[in-house]
N, C-alpha and C positions, 0 to 999 in steps of 0.2 A: 264337632264342626260340621258344615252341610260343605258338600262338594260336588261338582259336575261335569259331566263329558257328553259328550252329541258324537255319534258316529252317522256317517253316512255312506251307502254304496251306490256304485252307478250299475245300470245294466244293460243285458240286450233290450232292443225294443220290444220284442215278444216276450220278454220276462216281467215279474213281479218287480216294483221298484222298491223305493228306500224306507229306510225305517231310522227312528230314533229311538235312543237308548240312552235312560240318564241313569246316574249313578250318584249315590249319596252316601257320606260318612265314611270317617278313615281313609280320606285321601281321594276318593273319586265319587263324582257325581253323573254320571250316566254320558250315554252316547249317543249320536245317531246314525243311522247305518241303513242303506237300500240294500236288496237282496233279490235274488232269485229263486225262487222255491222250486222243487220237483213238481212234474205234472201232477194233479190232481184229479179227481173226478167228482162232476158233479153231484151233489148228494141233497135230497130234500130239506125241507127247513122242518127242524125239531119244532115240537111242541112250546107253546109259550110256558116259562117256568112259572109254577106257583106262585102267587104273594101269600105265604104265610106269616102268620104272626110271629114274632119272636119276644113276646112278654113272657112266655112261660119259659123261654130260654132263661132268661135272666132271673127268674126264681130259682130254676133248677139249678143252673150251675154257678151259682154266687158261692157256697162254700168249694166246690170243686175249682173254681177260678181264684179264690185265695190261697186255698191250700198249693195248687202249681206254680202260683205266682212264689208264695214264700221259697218252693223249693227249685225255682226258674224250670220249671220241667216244659219240654216242647210240648205243642199242642197238636193233636192228633188233624187230620186235613179234615173231618169232619167237623170238630171243634172250631177249627179255623174259619171255616164258611161259615157255620152259624152265627160265630163271634163277631165278624167282621159285619153281616148284616145286623147284629144289635148295636155294634159299636156304631155305627154309622147311622143307623134308625136314632140312635139316641143323641149324637153330636151334631149332625147336619145342621139342623134348626139354630143352634148358636154358632155354628161357625157362619152361616148366612146373615143372621142377626149383625156380625160383627165384621164379617169379611166380605160379605156379598156372595154371588152365586159361583164365582172360580175358588176351586177346592184343592188349591196348588200353590207352589212357590211363583216369585215375582221375577221380573229381568229388570235387576239393578245396575243400570249404566244411565246415568253416574248411579256410584254406592250411596251417594248421600241422599237419593230420592227418597221423598215421604209422600209420594200419590201411590200408595201399596195396591189399589184397587188397580188402578192403570197400569201397574208394573206387573200385574199378574197376566192381565189382558196383553201388554205387551210381550211376555213370555210366549204365548201361544203365537203370536206374528214373527217374533224372532225364530222361532222354532220352524213355523213354515218355512221361512225365508231361508233360513240354513239348511234346509232338508232338500230346498229347490222347487218347491211345491209352486207350478206356473210358469216355471223358467222355459218351458219348452211350449208355451203359449196356450197350453190344457190345463183347467182349473177343474180340479174334483165333482165328479157329478153325484156319485152315491158314496157316503161318508159311515163308517161304525167305529163309535166311540167306546172302547174296551176299557169297562172300570170309569163311568160318566159323571159318578156324583151326580150332581142334582141339574147336569147338563150344559154348563156355561160355556164349555170347549163346543160343544155341538152347535149349540144357539149360534155363538159367535162365529163360528166356519160358515155354516148356511148364511147368513149374511153377509161375511164375506166375500164368497165365490156366489154369482147370480146362479140360479136353477139348481144348486146342490140341495140334496135331502140329506138329512144324519138320523139313525140308528142307535142309539145309544143303550147299555146293557148295564146293570148292576145288582150285588146281591141285596141290596137294601131296598127294601117293598118304600119304604119311606122317600128313598132318594128317587126312586123311579115316578111316583106319584105326583113329587116337588117338581120335578123336571116338566112333565107332562105340563104341570099348572102353569109354570113360567114360561113354556113355549105357547099357550093359549094366550096369558097375558101379554105376550109380546108379538102376536099376531103370526105365529110360526108353526101353529099346531099341524099344518099342513106338511110341514117340511123337516120338522125335528119331533122326533117320539121317542119314549123311553119305557125300558122292561126289565123286569128282572130275570136274570139269566145267568150264566155259567161262564166265564170268560175260557174255561178247559173244555167246554161243551155248549159252543155257540149255536144260536137256534137259526143259523143262517145257512144256504145255500153254497157249495163252495164257488169260489170265482166271484164273487160277488159285488164288491167294494172296491172302487179303484183310490180310496183312500182308509185305510186303518189307522186311528189314531188311539194311542194308549197314553194316557199323561199320569203318572205317578200312580199307577195301578199295580204295575208288574210284581212289586215288591208283596205283596200280597198273595202269589200263585206259589203252590207248595211245589208243583211241578212244571220248573221252568220250562223243559223242553218241550212238555204238551202244550204249554202258553205259545212258545213259539211256533210251533206246529199249527196251532189253531189260526194266529194271525195269517201264517201264510197260506193255510187253506182258502179261507173266506175273502182274499185278496185277489182282485181278478187281474188276469195279463196285462202287464204295462203298468198296474197299480201302485202305489205307494204305501209303504207301510212305516209310522213313527212310532217310536216307542219311547217314553220319558220314564225311568224306574230309577227304585234306589239298589245301588251296587256299593259292596266293599271296594276295597283298593285292590289292585292287580297283585297277586303274589309275586316276589323278588326270585329271581331265577336259584333253584335250590332249596327255596323256602315250602316246606311241605303244607302252611295252613297259618292262619292269623295267630297273634300272641294270644296268650292268657288273658290279659287284659282287655284287647280288644274282642275276643269273643264274648268277654263279661259284661261288656257295653254293649254288646249287639243284643247279649239275652234279653238284658232288660229294656232296649228299644222294643223287642220281640213282644213281650210281654203287653207292654203299654199300646201296642198299635197293632195286635193279632196279625204278627208278620211271620213267617217259617226263615227257615235258615237262609240266609243271602248268600249270594253269588259277586265274584268279581264281574268288572266288565270283560276279562278276557274271557272268563268262562261262558257269558253271554254270546259272545263273537263264534266261541267253538259250536254252541249249540247251533246257530245261525247258520255255521258252514255246512254244521251235520245235516241239514234242514235243507241245503242245497242254495244258502246266498252266497253273493258273489260281492266284490267290490268295495269290503269295507272301509270304512274310514272314520277314525275317532277324533274328538276335541274336547278337551276339558273345560267346562264352564263352572266351575266349583265358585270361583268370586263373583259371579254373577248373579247367583242366588243367594249366596250366604246370608248377606244383610236382612232378606225376609226374616230371619229367625229373632233377630234383634227386635224387629217390629212386634212380633208374636208374642214375645218373653214380655215387651211393656203392655 
């Protein structure tokens, strides 16, 4: 099943604001949270990541992938990184042909709605609304889309907020290229741009973006603490961070880990979608608190996104 949460945090005016987390499967689909990180020093922009071909990756690793899949072995960080690029280079065109430019779940209220593309757009708007973006009369001006796909969220957000610009990053050269093509086709090339870069080592100075957006990409991150730290680092003081990501259920008091059955289910999903080990929403909250987050709030949206999978399977 698919399930969701969204957590938000409230902050002091001088601190970096909110975050959205989403968790998927086994009882939770994430949360939105707003938080304040510890002060960080400004760093210089990192060089643009090279856009290397993934064709050889597919040839060289086909046998290894088949072997590891049969044995359900966990992938190394490097295998995950190259595999994610390969996976999305190969699948993004098909997704766009079928579903359009938004590569994420939809918002199903009412649950029997059949306008699936609009449901995906509505999810973006409802998350922004839930996280309180614009409630203070200030709309975002500089946005980073971490794990941007082909840029659907970025382009929607800059259209929604006058004067906003967005930088999207992805591991997939195809996605970055296609995102820029669509921005040009839609007359947004001066406001939305996309590049190949690693979310765990972002090519941006610290304290840059007043809206940090990550919609269903955090599940690919092998080092969740580093992921959270990078989001905090690039967020500007007083900015807002929104994360939507897949998580497993929170463990019960005294429960050391998920059941063997649950772990086996996750292992199959990990092999199919190039995912590392999962964590819970509670784990994310702990990581955020460790990084300096404050005022965390959680809410379950499982029932809101679950109907999307019925449409996908059809």
